[in-house]
N, C-alpha and C positions, 0 to 999 in steps of 0.2 A: 647089727653094722651092716653101711655102705662099705666098696671098695674104695672110695673113693671121700674125698671129706667136699659136705656141699657147697664150699663158698668156690675156693678154685679147682676144684674135681681131682684133688693133688692123693694120685695113688696111696694103700694103704700096707705095709708091707705082710704079708699074718703069716702065723706058724706053721714054719716048715715049707713053706713058698720057693721054686726053680725062681734060681736066674732076679737072685734079691739083690745085683747088680742092678742089673735092667730096667726095675720100678724105680730104684734109685736114685743109676742117674732118667731116666726119664721127669718126677719129682722138680730133680734139680735145676732142668731148664725149662720145664711147664716154671717154677721162680725166678729161673731167671729172666724170659720178657715178660715175665706180667709185675713182679717186684714198684721198678716204676718205669710205666712206659711211657716211652719214646720214640716215636716212628721218622720217618724220613720220609713218607709224603703218602698222600692221598693214588693209589692207582689202580684201576681197574683191574689189567692184567702184570703180571712181575719183571721190575724192569728187565733193561738187558742184563744191566750189571749189578750185581747180587752179591754185598760179605753173611763171612758166615756169620749169626745171632739176630740178623738186623730183622728191624720187625718195618712193619707196613699197612695203613688198615686200608684196607678192600671198597672200593669205589663205589657209587652206586649204578652202575653196571658191567660187570662186572663177567669176565670168560678165557677163556684155559684154565688151567688147572686151578685159576680162583671161582669160577660159576660159583651159585650154590655156595659162598660168603661175603652177600654182599656190610658191611659194617667189620664185618669180623678183624679181630688182631690174622697179621697174616705174618710169621719167623723163619726166615728158611736157616736151613742149620741143619748141621750131616749131610749135605748135597740133596733135603729133602724139606717138603714144607708144611708147616704145623702150621694149625689151624681155633685162636681163640676166642669162641663166644664171650664179650662183652656182656655182664653182669650194668644196672639198673647203679648208678650212680660212681663206676668207675671212672679215672681222667686219665685225661694222657694226653702225652707235649710232640704236637706236628713244628719241628725240628725246622721244617724250609719258612713255614709259613712263621715262626716266632709264636705261635701263639698255642693255649689250652685249648681242650676243647672235653666235654662232662657225657656222658652217655645217660637218654635216651628211652627206658629200654619200652613204656609204652607205645612207641611211637618210633625207634628201633632209628635213632641216627645220634648223633657227635654233635650237642652242641657246645660251640665257645666259651670258655668256663670264662664268665670277668666276676673278679671277689665284686664281694659285697662291702668295701670299708678303705678308705685310703690305707689305711692300716697293712692291708691284705695285699699292698700296690707297693711297698716302701722296695723287698727287693727286687722287681721284677720293671722293664720298662715296657712301658702298653700304651695304649690308649682304646677308649669307649666310644659309643654312641650311645646315646639315648632317645627315647621314643620323642620331646620334641625337636628332637636333628639337634642339642648342643652335646658338641665335642671336646670330648678329658681328653690331656694327653698329658700324664705323669715325666716328667722328665729326671730322673734321680742322678745324685754327687753327693754319694756317700768321703767325706774328708777327717777323717781319726775316726774321731765317735760322734759329730753332728753331722746325722745326715740331710740335705738340705732335700725337697721335691720343686722343680718347677711344674703349677699344673696352670697349662694354656688352654683354655676356654674360648672354642667358638661359636656363636649362637647361629641358628639359621639365616640370619642377617647379613652372615660372615664378623661381626666386629666380634674381637677376639678381647680376651684381658688374659695377664702374667696374675696365676697368687701362689709367691714364695711363704712354703709351709716349711717351720726345718720341728723337730722332733720339740720343740719351745711354744710351736704354737706358727698364725697365722705374721709375717714377716711384714706384708705389703701387697699393694691391687695395683695391676697399670693397666695402661691398652700398649698391650704387645705390637 
């Protein structure tokens, strides 16, 4: 049996292990960092002001303490930096950009995560651009139990249309 879990690398405690508290505390720190990944932003070096527990996405040209950690999650905790190597399919939220990203291991990149349907968008105001240059912006206005979405479509030539959609279906299409 391995000393760590296969997915997140959490340490197992073994029988008669010394310093069990240290292993347990390190495992809790790792869980805290990876359970819901939210980063302040992308950085190539540590920012000047850092709060304990804060996480950052290491950029494409890291230097200093970030050297060798391209696209890793960096967490500052207990006056030290801990780096987490992402696995394919991990999702993170970038607070500064207000965007979600998905890690693609085969390319070693974080790609903006775009939901597959409007149902996935109902809780998050967002915007999308498809291959034809059509721009989609969703604005949510939740009132009681009725959720209304304004979907603004802008074509490559600048024409705008607004679809008003509620949980009952499309309510109307107008020029925006």
